[in-house]
C-alpha positions in Angstrom: 146.5 69.2 97.9 148.7 72.2 98.6 146.8 74.2 101.0 148.1 77.8 101.8 147.8 80.8 104.0 147.9 84.1 101.9 147.8 87.6 102.9 146.9 90.6 100.7 145.3 94.0 100.8 141.9 95.0 99.4 143.2 97.2 96.4 145.1 94.3 95.3 141.9 92.2 95.0 140.0 94.9 93.7 142.6 95.7 90.8 143.5 92.1 90.2 146.9 92.5 91.4 147.1 89.2 93.3 146.9 85.7 92.1 145.2 83.3 94.6 144.1 79.7 94.1 140.5 79.4 92.9 138.1 79.0 96.1 140.4 80.8 98.2 138.4 82.0 101.4 139.0 85.8 101.6 138.8 86.8 105.2 138.9 90.4 106.2 140.8 91.1 109.4 139.8 94.7 110.1 138.3 96.2 113.0 136.5 99.1 111.0 135.4 97.7 107.7 134.0 100.1 105.1 131.2 99.2 102.8 133.3 98.7 99.9 135.7 96.5 101.8 133.0 94.2 102.8 132.1 93.7 99.2 135.6 92.5 98.4 135.9 89.5 100.9 133.9 86.7 101.8 133.6 87.6 105.6 135.3 89.9 108.0 136.4 89.0 111.4 136.7 92.3 113.3 138.2 90.4 116.4 141.3 89.8 114.4 141.8 93.6 113.9 143.9 95.5 116.3 142.1 96.7 119.4 140.7 100.2 119.4 143.0 101.5 122.0 145.9 100.1 120.0 144.6 101.7 116.7 144.2 105.0 118.5 147.7 104.9 119.8 149.0 104.3 116.6 147.2 106.9 115.0 148.2 109.6 117.8 151.8 108.6 117.4 151.6 108.7 113.6 150.1 112.2 113.5 152.8 113.4 116.0 155.6 111.9 113.9 154.0 113.7 110.6 153.9 116.9 112.3 157.7 116.3 113.1 158.4 116.0 109.4 158.3 112.2 108.6 156.3 111.3 105.5 153.2 109.0 105.7 154.9 105.7 105.3 157.8 106.6 107.6 155.5 107.9 110.3 153.2 105.0 110.3 156.0 102.4 110.6 157.9 104.5 113.1 154.7 104.8 115.3 154.6 100.8 115.3 157.7 100.7 117.1 156.9 103.7 119.4 153.6 102.1 120.7 155.0 98.4 120.7 152.5 97.5 118.2 153.7 94.0 117.4 153.8 92.7 121.2 150.7 94.4 121.9 148.7 92.8 119.0 150.2 89.4 119.8 148.8 89.9 123.4 145.3 90.8 122.0 145.2 87.7 119.8 145.9 85.4 123.0 144.0 87.2 125.4 140.8 88.5 123.7 138.3 85.6 123.8 136.6 86.7 120.4 140.2 87.0 118.7 141.2 83.5 120.1 138.3 81.9 118.8 138.6 83.5 115.3 142.3 82.4 115.3 141.3 78.8 116.2 138.5 79.0 113.4 141.3 80.0 110.8 143.6 77.2 112.0 140.8 74.6 111.7 140.1 75.9 108.3 143.6 75.6 107.2 144.0 72.3 108.8 140.8 70.9 107.0 142.4 71.8 103.7 141.0 75.3 103.0 143.1 78.0 101.2 142.8 81.2 103.5 143.8 85.0 102.5 144.0 87.3 105.2 142.8 90.8 103.7 143.0 94.4 105.3 144.0 97.8 104.0 147.6 98.0 104.2 150.1 97.3 101.2 152.9 95.7 103.0 155.4 97.0 100.3 155.1 100.4 102.0 153.7 100.2 105.5 153.8 97.4 108.3 150.6 95.6 108.9 149.1 93.7 111.6 148.0 90.8 109.2 151.8 89.8 108.7 151.8 89.2 112.6 148.5 87.2 112.2 149.8 85.2 109.6 153.1 84.3 111.7 150.7 83.3 114.5 148.7 81.0 112.3 151.6 79.3 110.6 
């Protein structure tokens, strides 16, 4: 059996733009899910979303960069670097008990032969996304 860890974004699921193995467990990894997001995944693990203070810092930096003239995607990606997003998110995964437990649960599922897809909002073709960091940690 070829078990795999996948990642995608919710619009790709909704518009059938991603090809996942049958039976793949769709795990949302967003802190602030919408009702329509919840309907697109099998479960959501909010603890795996970036912590509120990190989301707020990115949003503020992104807004400041847009005012300075950057487009949406450029501002988003530059804000990541400005607030040291990747390191702060990795720290969250290792230090927040609920996040560490959720990571362990996903590792157990993968080690048990289950296909898992991490799902959030961002299309990584345009914007950087925490789920790619989470995927690296799980792999």
